[in-house]
C-alpha positions as CSV (number, residue, x, y, z in Angstrom):
1,M,58.8,163.1,212.8
2,S,57.0,162.2,216.0
3,E,54.7,164.6,217.7
4,I,56.1,166.6,220.5
5,I,54.8,164.9,224.1
6,Y,54.5,168.3,226.4
7,L,55.2,167.6,229.8
8,T,53.1,170.0,232.2
9,D,53.5,169.0,235.5
10,V,56.8,170.2,236.6
11,A,58.9,172.8,238.4
12,A,62.3,174.2,238.2
13,I,64.2,174.5,241.4
14,T,67.0,176.8,241.4
15,C,69.6,177.0,244.0
16,I,72.4,179.5,244.2
17,V,75.3,178.1,246.5
18,N,79.0,178.3,247.6
19,K,81.0,176.2,245.2
20,D,81.9,174.0,248.0
21,R,78.3,173.0,248.5
22,S,77.6,172.0,245.1
23,D,78.6,168.3,245.2
24,A,76.4,167.8,248.3
25,V,73.4,169.4,246.8
26,L,73.6,167.2,243.8
27,L,74.0,163.9,245.5
28,A,70.9,165.2,248.0
29,A,68.7,165.9,245.1
30,R,69.5,162.7,243.2
31,D,68.8,160.7,246.3
32,V,65.2,161.7,246.6
33,G,64.6,161.4,243.0
34,A,65.7,164.0,240.7
35,H,67.1,163.0,237.5
36,A,69.0,165.7,236.0
37,A,70.5,169.2,237.0
38,I,72.3,171.9,235.3
39,V,75.1,173.7,236.6
40,H,76.8,176.9,236.0
41,T,78.8,179.5,237.7
42,G,77.6,182.7,238.5
43,Q,79.1,186.2,240.2
44,G,77.3,188.2,242.5
45,W,77.0,189.7,245.7
46,G,74.6,189.5,248.8
47,V,74.1,190.7,252.3
48,R,77.1,188.6,253.8
49,E,79.7,190.1,251.0
50,R,78.4,193.8,251.7
51,L,79.4,193.1,255.5
52,G,83.1,192.7,254.0
53,A,85.7,195.0,255.1
54,W,84.6,198.6,255.5
55,G,81.5,197.6,254.5
56,V,82.2,197.3,250.5
57,A,80.4,195.0,248.1
58,M,82.6,192.1,247.5
59,E,82.0,189.7,244.5
60,T,81.9,186.2,245.3
61,E,81.7,183.1,242.8
62,K,78.6,180.8,243.4
63,D,77.1,177.8,241.6
64,V,73.8,178.2,240.5
65,I,72.3,174.6,239.8
66,V,68.8,174.3,238.1
67,F,66.7,170.9,238.7
68,V,63.4,170.5,236.6
69,V,61.3,168.0,238.7
70,S,57.5,166.7,238.7
71,S,55.3,169.0,240.9
72,D,54.8,165.9,242.9
73,Q,58.7,165.7,243.6
74,Q,59.5,169.7,244.3
75,D,58.6,169.7,248.3
76,L,60.9,166.8,248.8
77,V,63.6,167.7,246.6
78,F,63.6,171.4,247.7
79,E,63.7,170.3,251.6
80,A,66.6,167.8,250.8
81,I,68.6,170.5,249.1
82,Y,67.7,173.0,252.0
83,Q,69.0,170.7,254.4
84,V,72.4,169.9,252.6
85,A,73.0,173.2,251.6
86,E,72.7,174.4,255.3
87,L,70.5,177.5,254.0
88,N,69.5,178.0,257.6
89,A,72.7,179.6,258.1
90,P,73.8,183.4,256.9
91,G,75.8,183.6,253.7
92,R,75.2,179.8,252.4
93,G,73.2,180.8,249.5
94,F,69.3,181.1,248.2
95,M,66.6,178.9,246.6
96,F,63.4,179.2,244.8
97,I,60.8,177.3,243.0
98,S,59.2,178.5,239.5
99,P,56.4,176.8,237.9
100,V,57.4,175.7,234.4
101,E,54.6,175.9,231.7
102,Q,55.6,173.0,229.4
103,A,58.8,170.9,228.9
104,A,59.5,168.4,226.4
105,T,62.0,165.4,226.2
106,Y,62.1,162.1,225.1
107,V,59.8,159.6,226.7
108,P,60.3,156.0,225.6
109,K,57.3,154.1,224.3
110,A,56.7,152.0,227.1
111,V,56.5,154.7,229.3
112,R,54.1,156.3,227.2
113,E,52.1,153.3,227.1
114,E,52.0,152.9,230.8
115,L,51.1,156.4,231.2
116,Q,48.4,156.2,228.3
117,V,50.0,159.3,226.5
118,E,49.7,159.6,223.1
119,G,52.7,160.9,220.6
């Protein structure tokens, strides 16, 4: 069994958007270098939903998309998602970056040698 190679210079970008924007968000992030995403459906409410008929909070279904990217990429991916998701308009969604203390995945031998990583 091989040793774990820890990735420590990474961040998680979480984006909560209307379902009709998910594909555009995924493509935009991929186009600027994000390699993978996790997408799941969530329910909740926000300011826009509370402004519905009679001021009653209405639940809406959203997609929650999580990207784990290198810290070097985080600003570029964040900005690309912000633009394509149109988060500058009310009710479009919400996004945030969280630090990731450590992560692990398969790293090919050639990449480990190039980066001089032991494992």
